N, C-alpha and C positions, 0 to 999 in steps of 0.2 A: 463738881469737877468730873468731867468725862474723859476717859483715857482710851485712845485707839492704839492697840498694841498688837502688831503682827496680824497674820492672816486669820487667827482665831476669831477676830472681831468682824470679819466680812461675811455678809449674807451671800449665799451661793449665786444670786442673780447680779451681784455687783462686780465690777472690775476693780482690780487693785488701784489702778490710776484714778478712777473716779472717787473711790472711797478716800484715798489720800488727799486729793484736792478738796473734797468736801470737808474733811476733818480739819485741814489747815485753814481753810477759809472761815470756819466756825470758831477757830481758836483765838483766845486772848493771850495764851502762853504756849510756847512750843519748846519742848525740851528734846534736844538731840543727844542720844547716847552714841557719841562718835567712836568709831573703831575702824580698823582696816576693812572689815566686812561691810560696814556701812558705806565707806568710801567707794567700794567696788559695786554697789548695788545701783542699778539704774533707777529703781523706784525711790531709793533714799536720795539720790542726786536730785530728782525732780521735786521731792518734798522739801529738801533744804533750800532749793532755789526759790520755790514759792514762799517759803517761810522768810527767807532773806528779803524778798520783794516786799512782803507785808511788814516786816520789821523796819525796813528803810522808810516806809510810808507811815510809820508810827501806829500801825494797826495791831501789832502783837509784840509781846516780849519774847525774845529768843535766848535760850540758855544752851550752851554746849558743854556737855560733860564728857570728857575723853576717858574712855574705859580701858584703853590699851597703850596709851602713849604715842600713838601714830600721829603723823602730821595732818593738820586740817588742810584739806585741799582747796575748797572753793575760795578764791581770792577775797570775796566780800565777807566771808566768815572769819578770816584770819585776824581782823582787828577787833573782833568781839571778845568779851571776857570769856575765859576758858578755865574750867575746873577739871582737874585730874582726879578720878575716883576709880581705883582699880578693882574694888571688890563690891559685891552687891550691897553689903552693909554700908560702905562708904557712900555709894550712890544714894541710898535712902537718906543717910545723914545730911548729905549735901543738899538734896532736894528739900528736905524739911527745913534746913537752915535758910535756904533761899526763899522759900515760901513764907517763913516767919518774917524775913526782912521786907518782903513786899506787902505784908499785912493783908 
C-alpha cells in the first residue's frame, strides 16, 4: 500500500496537479478525508473529480470519511457511502475496519 499524503510526498520538480493525477490513476482504493477545508481546495476538487470518474468506470474503490460533519459538495459523491469519524483514532479504526471487510 502506497499513500500519497500532502505536499511532504512531492519531489520538488513535480507539480501538485501532476502528482495528484498520477497517484489517483495508479490507485485501486481512494480514501477522501472530507472536511470544509477539503471542499475549499481546488487541488482536492480535482482529485475527487478524477477519483469519481474512475470509481464510476469501476477502476477504483472510493471511500469518503467525513472528519468534521460538513456537507459533501460534489453531486456524484453524495450517493456514495459516507462514514463520519471526527477523531484521528476513529479515522484509523474506520479504515482498518473497511480494509478488513474488503479482504
